[in-house]
N, C-alpha and C positions, 0 to 999 in steps of 0.2 A: 400507508396506512398510517393514522396517528395511534399508538399507542401510549396509553394514558395508565400506569401501573398504581394503584393504591394497595397500601400493607396496612395490616395492623400488628403493633408490639406492644408490649408490655413495658412500663418505666422502670425504672431501678428504684426500688422502696428506699435505699441507704439514701440515694440523693434526693428523692421527693418523699419524705416521709409521711405527709398526710394523704398519699394516695390510697386510694380502695384498690387494695391489691387483689383481694377476693373477686371485686366486682371486673376488675381489669382482667385476670384470669378467664374469668367465666365468658365473658365478650370475646376475648380472644380466642379462645376454644370454640365459642358460637360461631364466629367468621370462618374458622377454618373445617368446620366439621363438613362431611359430606353431605347432608341434608341444606345445609345454608350454601355450599360451593354450588349445587344442583339447581337452586332457585337463581343464584347469581348469573350461572350457565345458560338458564332459559328465560330471563326477564327480557320482555321487550320484545320475543319472537311473536307472537300472536299478534301483538298490532302493527309491528314494524318488517316481520317477515325473515328478522334474523336478531340475534342477542345484542344488547347495547353493550354487555360487560362478557369479558373472557375471565372465569375464575383462575385464579393462580396457586392456590393454596398445594404445595409439595412440587411444585415443577421445577425445573432446572431453566437456566436464563434462556438456552436457545428453542424453549418451546412455551415461552410467553407468548400471549396473542393467539394460540390458536386451539 
C-alpha cells in the first residue's frame, strides 16, 4: 500500500514576518477539526467504494493509514 501523508503546519512568524498568522492558524485548526477529518475520511467512498484519504490528525505513527 502506498501511504502518502500530508500535513498542515503554521510557519514561524519571526522567520516569516509577512505571514498571515491568524489565517494560518484558522486554516490549520480547520484542517484538524473533527468535522474536516470526517470529510477526509469519507471522501471518495460513494464513488469508489473506499476512501481516497485517511485522516491522521492526532494519530500515533503506528496508526497512520488506518
